[in-house]
C-alpha positions, 0 to 999 in steps of 0.5 A, spaced: 660 518 334 660 518 342 667 520 344 673 524 342 677 521 336 684 525 338 684 521 345 686 515 341 692 518 337 698 515 340 705 519 342 709 513 340 710 511 333 707 503 334 702 500 338 701 493 336 694 490 338 693 482 339 687 479 338 684 477 344 677 474 342 674 473 335 668 469 334 662 470 329 659 476 333 665 480 336 672 481 335 676 484 341 683 487 340 688 489 346 694 492 347 697 492 354 702 498 354 709 499 354 712 493 358 719 493 357 720 501 360 715 499 365 718 493 368 725 497 367 722 503 371 720 498 376 726 494 377 730 500 378 725 502 383 726 496 387 734 496 386 734 504 389 729 501 395 735 498 398 738 505 398 732 509 399 730 505 406 736 506 410 737 514 407 730 515 410 731 512 416 738 516 417 734 522 416 729 520 421 734 519 426 739 525 425 735 530 420 738 533 414 744 535 418 747 528 417 751 525 411 745 522 409 741 528 409 745 530 403 742 524 399 734 526 400 733 525 393 734 518 392 727 516 396 724 522 392 727 519 385 724 512 388 717 514 389 717 518 382 720 511 378 714 507 382 709 512 379 712 512 372 712 504 373 705 504 375 702 509 370 706 505 364 703 498 367 696 500 367 696 503 360 691 498 356 687 499 350 681 495 347 678 495 340 671 491 341 667 490 334 660 488 336 656 485 330 650 484 334 649 491 336 653 494 330 658 498 334 665 499 334 668 501 341 675 504 342 677 504 350 684 507 352 685 506 360 690 508 365 691 508 372 687 515 372 682 515 367 678 512 362 677 514 355 671 511 350 669 512 343 663 509 340 662 508 333 656 505 329 657 501 323 653 506 319 657 512 321 664 508 318 665 510 311 671 506 310 677 502 313 684 505 310 691 502 311 695 507 310 701 511 312 702 516 318 708 521 318 710 521 326 714 527 328 720 525 332 726 528 335 730 527 341 728 520 341 731 517 335 739 517 336 740 523 340 737 528 334 734 534 336 731 536 329 724 535 329 723 530 323 717 526 320 718 518 319 713 514 315 709 509 320 704 504 317 697 505 320 690 503 320 684 508 320 677 508 320 674 514 316 667 516 318 661 520 314 663 526 317 670 525 314 673 524 321 679 519 322 680 514 328 686 511 329 686 504 330 693 501 330 700 502 328 705 497 326 708 493 321 704 493 314 704 485 314 701 485 321 696 491 319 693 487 313 691 481 317 688 485 322 685 490 317 682 484 314 679 481 320 676 488 322 673 489 315 670 482 315 666 484 321 664 491 319 662 488 312 667 494 309 673 493 304 680 495 306 682 501 302 690 502 301 692 509 301 
């Protein structure tokens, strides 16, 4: 195994890979990131651009002493929203199963860095379709108490008893993806 399996644990509860390429020699699965929040941030930033440009021009002419000087935070907020939107849009994950080379490659990429994890077929002991307990707090209905919620997950377990998260999502969709992965790896899918 080359890479760190903890880099592929997700903060969010669900991923949702889709099949990009399924041939006799390869299986490629892709996840293109959180699209709704990314485009929401981008659209808010574009709307704020109409306010930010006149504020920046007024600050350039009169400095921070004028009425527009007290609105300095609008351009700053606009830059931050553009940064968040770019980061979310560039999120990309891939799972590539190469039957010819007997290798599984997981790749996590953003605008700033790339993480890779490579496993040989011989290192993989089993494929497990189970349930993860995802910690969540304020993100669900304004709750501040830390709670764990069960989420169906698909993992591979290595000979060293390390587990690597492949995907989270609905049980029905994960069963279909697990059967494809199991067929390529030559392993039966176990249900935990």
